[in-house]
Backbone as CSV, one residue per row, in Angstrom:
resi,resn,N_x,N_y,N_z,CA_x,CA_y,CA_z,C_x,C_y,C_z
1,VAL,118.572,90.172,91.545,117.132,90.283,91.786,116.879,91.550,92.594
2,GLN,115.902,92.318,92.135,115.529,93.545,92.851,114.083,93.436,93.298
3,LEU,113.820,93.814,94.535,112.475,93.751,95.088,112.101,95.110,95.660
4,GLN,110.879,95.520,95.406,110.370,96.796,95.893,109.033,96.548,96.583
5,ALA,109.024,96.716,97.902,107.792,96.546,98.671,107.088,97.883,98.819
6,SER,105.774,97.857,98.754,104.993,99.083,98.914,103.621,98.746,99.463
7,GLY,102.874,99.797,99.833,101.505,99.605,100.280,101.295,99.745,101.770
8,GLY,102.351,99.941,102.518,102.201,100.112,103.953,101.512,101.414,104.298
9,GLY,101.124,101.547,105.558,100.469,102.765,105.996,99.933,102.626,107.399
10,LEU,99.143,103.599,107.773,98.527,103.630,109.104,97.050,103.287,108.965
11,VAL,96.635,102.251,109.688,95.232,101.852,109.686,94.793,101.602,111.122
12,GLN,93.492,101.483,111.299,92.954,101.152,112.615,92.747,99.644,112.717
13,ALA,92.685,99.180,113.922,92.451,97.759,114.175,91.172,97.318,113.471
14,GLY,91.238,96.147,112.842,90.111,95.608,112.119,90.091,95.960,110.636
15,GLU,90.905,96.913,110.252,90.937,97.320,108.839,91.899,96.448,108.043
16,SER,91.997,96.750,106.748,92.792,95.933,105.830,93.822,96.784,105.093
17,LEU,94.853,96.106,104.622,95.860,96.707,103.757,96.307,95.651,102.758
18,ARG,96.737,96.098,101.581,97.329,95.181,100.620,98.730,95.669,100.291
19,LEU,99.687,94.839,100.579,101.077,95.135,100.252,101.420,94.554,98.885
20,SER,102.316,95.232,98.199,102.784,94.763,96.898,104.299,94.599,96.928
21,CYS,104.767,93.618,96.214,106.202,93.395,96.063,106.471,93.233,94.573
22,THR,107.088,94.221,93.990,107.427,94.167,92.580,108.841,93.623,92.439
23,VAL,108.979,92.629,91.569,110.243,91.896,91.481,110.852,92.062,90.104
24,GLY,112.119,92.368,90.063,112.836,92.473,88.803,113.994,91.499,88.775
25,GLY,114.302,90.987,87.567,115.450,90.114,87.426,115.218,88.702,87.879
26,LEU,113.977,88.270,87.941,113.639,86.937,88.415,112.779,86.239,87.382
27,THR,113.043,84.966,87.184,112.216,84.178,86.282,110.982,83.720,87.030
28,PHE,109.827,84.160,86.551,108.609,83.872,87.293,108.035,82.492,86.982
29,ASP,108.874,81.581,86.549,108.423,80.192,86.464,109.207,79.315,87.429
30,ASP,110.094,79.933,88.193,110.830,79.192,89.214,111.255,80.194,90.284
31,TYR,110.429,80.321,91.315,110.723,81.319,92.333,109.959,80.999,93.614
32,THR,110.419,81.572,94.681,109.674,81.674,95.922,109.813,83.118,96.398
33,ILE,108.686,83.739,96.669,108.688,85.083,97.251,108.073,84.981,98.639
34,GLY,108.803,85.458,99.594,108.327,85.426,100.971,108.090,86.822,101.508
35,TRP,107.109,86.916,102.382,106.878,88.130,103.160,107.328,87.863,104.594
36,PHE,108.055,88.823,105.120,108.544,88.757,106.479,108.220,90.081,107.162
37,ARG,108.303,90.100,108.483,108.070,91.356,109.176,108.968,91.453,110.402
38,GLN,109.203,92.689,110.777,110.008,92.939,111.964,109.370,94.062,112.760
39,ALA,108.868,93.691,113.924,108.258,94.663,114.824,109.350,95.349,115.644
40,PRO,109.076,96.535,116.167,110.078,97.256,116.963,110.586,96.409,118.124
41,GLY,111.891,96.265,118.206,112.487,95.519,119.300,112.397,94.014,119.187
42,LYS,111.900,93.526,118.069,111.742,92.078,117.909,112.538,91.585,116.702
43,VAL,112.749,90.285,116.647,113.467,89.701,115.521,112.539,89.609,114.313
44,ARG,113.155,89.560,113.157,112.377,89.410,111.930,111.770,88.011,111.886
45,GLU,110.535,87.916,111.422,109.847,86.627,111.365,109.137,86.453,110.035
46,GLY,108.911,85.201,109.676,108.211,84.900,108.448,106.717,85.113,108.582
47,VAL,106.080,85.459,107.476,104.634,85.690,107.445,103.960,84.733,106.466
48,ALA,104.396,84.744,105.221,103.796,83.906,104.190,104.744,83.841,103.003
49,CYS,104.568,82.829,102.181,105.335,82.776,100.941,104.517,82.106,99.854
50,ILE,104.932,82.359,98.644,104.290,81.810,97.458,105.383,81.474,96.472
51,GLY,105.130,80.454,95.676,106.164,80.104,94.726,105.677,79.149,93.676
52,THR,106.527,78.961,92.692,106.246,78.005,91.642,107.554,77.403,91.153
53,SER,107.480,76.167,90.745,108.643,75.480,90.214,108.135,74.360,89.322
54,ALA,109.032,73.538,88.833,108.620,72.407,87.999,107.689,71.464,88.755
55,ARG,107.749,71.518,90.074,106.914,70.661,90.910,105.493,71.189,91.029
56,GLY,105.295,72.476,90.732,103.976,73.075,90.853,104.019,74.374,91.622
57,SER,102.852,74.856,92.017,102.742,76.130,92.722,102.005,75.922,94.035
58,SER,102.326,76.747,95.007,101.630,76.650,96.282,101.919,77.885,97.119
59,THR,101.300,77.905,98.283,101.496,78.978,99.242,101.711,78.384,100.625
60,TYR,102.212,79.217,101.507,102.444,78.808,102.890,102.184,80.007,103.781
61,TYR,101.537,79.751,104.926,101.259,80.800,105.896,101.717,80.355,107.275
62,VAL,102.253,81.286,108.026,102.525,80.966,109.420,101.203,81.007,110.179
63,ASP,101.159,80.331,111.299,99.894,80.134,111.996,99.198,81.434,112.373
64,PHE,99.937,82.425,112.801,99.280,83.613,113.328,98.661,84.504,112.256
65,VAL,98.814,84.178,110.980,98.143,84.955,109.937,97.134,84.126,109.152
66,LYS,97.069,82.849,109.436,96.115,82.004,108.703,94.701,82.498,108.921
67,GLY,93.963,82.612,107.836,92.591,83.090,107.896,92.471,84.601,107.828
68,ARG,93.580,85.323,108.000,93.542,86.789,107.933,94.320,87.333,106.744
69,PHE,95.438,86.735,106.423,96.295,87.199,105.334,96.187,86.250,104.147
70,SER,96.347,86.821,102.970,96.324,86.024,101.747,97.420,86.506,100.815
71,ILE,98.217,85.573,100.316,99.304,85.914,99.404,98.935,85.452,98.006
72,SER,99.254,86.279,97.027,98.942,85.947,95.639,100.000,86.561,94.733
73,ALA,99.991,86.138,93.487,100.988,86.639,92.543,100.343,86.951,91.201
74,ASP,100.800,88.017,90.597,100.441,88.351,89.227,101.717,88.169,88.416
75,ASN,101.872,86.989,87.840,103.117,86.680,87.145,103.361,87.607,85.962
76,ALA,102.299,88.055,85.305,102.461,88.947,84.156,103.064,90.282,84.567
77,LYS,102.798,90.690,85.808,103.307,91.963,86.307,104.489,91.777,87.249
78,ASN,104.950,90.534,87.398,106.075,90.261,88.307,105.831,90.863,89.693
79,THR,104.638,90.686,90.189,104.261,91.294,91.459,103.599,90.256,92.366
80,VAL,103.975,90.292,93.613,103.362,89.445,94.636,102.648,90.360,95.626
81,PHE,101.441,89.948,96.014,100.624,90.746,96.910,100.457,90.032,98.250
82,LEU,100.284,90.823,99.279,99.923,90.295,100.589,98.702,91.071,101.056
83,GLN,97.545,90.429,100.982,96.306,91.030,101.452,96.185,90.743,102.936
84,MET,96.094,91.788,103.731,96.053,91.642,105.181,94.718,92.181,105.678
85,ASN,93.915,91.300,106.256,92.603,91.668,106.761,92.563,91.568,108.283
86,ASN,91.593,92.233,108.857,91.394,92.184,110.306,92.716,92.431,111.052
87,LEU,93.350,93.512,110.709,94.651,93.825,111.310,94.500,94.196,112.778
88,SER,95.511,93.871,113.544,95.543,94.215,114.960,96.839,94.970,115.261
89,PRO,96.911,95.670,116.387,98.154,96.389,116.723,99.377,95.478,116.746
90,GLU,99.162,94.189,117.012,100.288,93.244,117.028,100.877,93.021,115.639
91,ASP,100.171,93.454,114.611,100.683,93.324,113.240,101.562,94.513,112.844
92,THR,101.677,95.483,113.716,102.530,96.632,113.431,103.976,96.190,113.271
93,ALA,104.555,96.525,112.127,105.911,96.090,111.817,106.342,96.677,110.482
94,VAL,107.618,96.547,110.196,108.104,96.779,108.842,108.007,95.443,108.112
95,TYR,107.355,95.465,106.979,107.151,94.254,106.197,108.127,94.243,105.024
96,TYR,108.786,93.111,104.870,109.779,92.928,103.815,109.375,91.787,102.900
97,CYS,109.704,91.916,101.628,109.591,90.776,100.734,111.000,90.337,100.336
98,ALA,111.131,89.063,100.072,112.427,88.493,99.750,112.253,87.367,98.748
99,ALA,113.302,87.096,97.994,113.221,86.102,96.920,114.156,84.925,97.158
100,ALA,113.685,83.784,96.713,114.476,82.556,96.758,114.137,81.731,95.526
101,ASP,114.801,80.611,95.352,114.493,79.770,94.193,113.215,78.981,94.442
102,GLY,112.700,78.364,93.374,111.430,77.657,93.445,111.368,76.542,94.481
103,PRO,112.380,75.684,94.552,112.317,74.576,95.526,112.249,75.026,96.994
104,THR,112.628,76.263,97.265,112.570,76.740,98.652,111.177,76.612,99.228
105,LEU,110.164,76.914,98.406,108.786,76.822,98.892,108.498,75.432,99.450
106,TRP,108.950,74.410,98.760,108.640,73.041,99.181,109.425,72.670,100.438
107,ARG,110.597,73.227,100.619,111.330,72.990,101.867,110.616,73.681,103.031
108,VAL,110.089,74.873,102.777,109.337,75.587,103.811,108.109,74.781,104.229
109,ILE,107.380,74.286,103.238,106.166,73.519,103.527,106.518,72.227,104.254
110,ALA,107.546,71.547,103.806,107.919,70.269,104.413,108.375,70.451,105.855
111,GLY,109.105,71.543,106.103,109.612,71.793,107.445,108.679,72.619,108.303
112,ASN,107.572,73.089,107.687,106.614,73.950,108.396,107.353,75.101,109.085
113,LEU,108.259,75.710,108.326,109.054,76.781,108.906,109.447,77.769,107.820
114,LEU,109.051,79.028,108.032,109.446,80.111,107.147,110.309,81.059,107.969
115,SER,111.591,80.999,107.768,112.505,81.761,108.610,113.436,82.615,107.768
116,PRO,113.610,83.886,108.154,114.587,84.724,107.448,116.020,84.287,107.715
117,MET,116.227,83.417,108.682,117.569,82.978,109.057,117.997,81.722,108.310
118,SER,117.128,81.198,107.455,117.432,79.933,106.788,118.539,80.067,105.760
119,GLY,118.727,81.286,105.272,119.722,81.484,104.237,119.208,81.268,102.836
120,ASP,117.948,80.812,102.729,117.383,80.566,101.404,117.041,81.853,100.670
121,PHE,116.602,82.871,101.415,116.157,84.115,100.799,117.345,85.069,100.706
122,GLY,117.917,85.138,99.519,119.152,85.908,99.350,118.963,87.341,98.917
123,SER,117.771,87.672,98.413,117.524,89.032,97.931,116.348,89.615,98.694
124,TRP,116.522,90.837,99.180,115.515,91.467,100.022,115.166,92.862,99.509
125,GLY,113.892,93.213,99.681,113.460,94.567,99.411,113.727,95.455,100.611
126,GLN,113.345,96.722,100.487,113.698,97.696,101.510,112.699,97.751,102.662
127,GLY,111.542,97.154,102.533,110.561,97.160,103.607,109.556,98.282,103.492
128,THR,108.357,98.015,103.990,107.301,99.009,104.031,106.649,98.947,105.410
129,LEU,106.403,100.091,106.015,105.929,100.147,107.395,104.417,100.044,107.456
130,VAL,103.961,99.131,108.288,102.534,98.974,108.589,102.331,99.311,110.050
131,THR,101.464,100.270,110.306,101.149,100.671,111.670,99.658,100.509,111.880
132,VAL,99.312,99.737,112.910,97.910,99.481,113.222,97.611,100.085,114.585
133,SER,96.699,101.034,114.608,96.339,101.679,115.864,95.134,100.986,116.483
134,SER,95.061,101.045,117.802,93.955,100.370,118.508,92.750,101.277,118.659
């Protein structure tokens, strides 16, 4: 599985950005794509994920992005988007997308935990830098 994240840049507080994650080598009827971020000097953390499997489709957001970020997928283009609104300097980080199998989404939802340390996300993109100035 190959993932390519793009769309990062420099914006001012309160502005928006849309990140894209283009995925190759993945069956888009059974997948979970997660967005994670790593701020300078901090550990990588989960942001949101989206997925689909035989059980259905859904999304998950960590608390600090609920109401501001929205994750979506264009299955025809094998692309997952992260729309980020009302950005703040605290959102400054390198944003990564990563892939897992479809059931991972339901484990994330059940455990209310999206963690890069879970071992579920085995394939990672190279990251895109988002810088939010105050």
